[in-house]
C-alpha positions as CSV (number, residue, x, y, z in Angstrom):
1,M,128.0,-32.3,23.3
2,G,129.2,-35.0,25.7
3,R,126.6,-37.6,27.0
4,R,123.2,-36.3,24.9
5,F,125.9,-36.2,21.6
6,L,127.3,-40.1,22.7
7,T,123.6,-42.0,23.2
8,A,122.4,-40.2,20.3
9,F,125.4,-41.5,18.2
10,L,125.0,-45.6,20.1
11,A,121.6,-45.2,19.4
12,W,122.0,-44.9,15.6
13,M,124.9,-46.8,15.2
14,V,122.5,-49.8,16.9
15,F,119.3,-48.9,14.6
16,A,122.2,-48.8,11.3
17,F,123.7,-52.0,12.8
18,C,120.1,-53.7,12.7
19,T,118.6,-52.2,9.4
20,L,121.9,-53.9,7.7
21,Q,121.2,-57.1,9.2
22,S,117.9,-57.5,8.3
23,I,118.5,-56.1,4.8
24,T,121.3,-59.0,4.5
25,V,119.1,-61.6,6.0
26,T,115.9,-60.6,3.9
27,V,118.1,-60.9,0.6
28,A,119.5,-64.2,1.5
29,W,116.2,-65.2,2.3
30,W,115.1,-64.2,-0.9
31,K,117.4,-65.6,-3.1
32,D,116.3,-68.9,-1.5
33,E,120.4,-69.2,-0.1
34,L,118.8,-69.4,3.7
35,H,116.9,-71.4,5.3
36,A,115.3,-69.3,8.0
37,G,114.9,-70.1,11.8
38,P,113.4,-67.9,14.0
39,W,116.5,-65.1,14.7
40,E,116.1,-65.1,11.3
41,W,112.5,-64.5,11.0
42,L,112.9,-62.0,13.4
43,W,115.1,-59.9,11.1
44,I,112.9,-60.3,8.2
45,G,109.9,-59.4,10.1
46,L,111.7,-56.2,11.6
47,L,112.9,-54.6,8.6
48,P,109.3,-52.9,7.7
49,V,110.1,-51.5,11.2
50,W,113.7,-50.4,10.1
51,L,112.6,-49.0,7.1
52,F,109.1,-47.1,8.4
53,V,111.4,-45.6,11.1
54,F,113.7,-44.0,9.0
55,F,111.6,-42.9,6.4
56,H,109.7,-41.2,9.5
57,Y,112.0,-39.5,11.5
58,Y,115.5,-39.9,9.3
59,S,114.8,-38.8,5.6
60,I,114.0,-36.3,3.4
61,F,110.6,-37.8,3.3
62,R,110.0,-37.2,6.9
63,P,106.7,-35.0,7.7
64,G,107.8,-31.2,7.9
65,C,111.6,-31.3,6.5
66,R,113.0,-28.6,5.0
67,A,115.8,-29.7,3.1
68,C,114.3,-29.8,-0.4
69,Q,112.7,-26.4,-0.1
70,P,114.5,-23.0,-1.5
71,P,115.9,-21.2,1.6
72,E,114.1,-18.1,3.2
73,D,114.8,-14.5,2.0
74,K,115.9,-12.8,5.3
75,S,116.8,-9.5,3.4
76,A,113.2,-8.3,3.1
């Protein structure tokens, strides 16, 4: 459980922080509450990347996800 779990946990936390930061900056820009500078444009531009990574690797919509399929009958 040790090092590999810690690395995966830290990677997930960094991913979550970056995704939330991108969403926050994009919503503020969309509401015209933000005069976007270079760093804000970076967060806005990375939002589609974070969404792609989430839907492709972590969500129930990822390829090969079996979360929504009925359980296999193992009694046969």
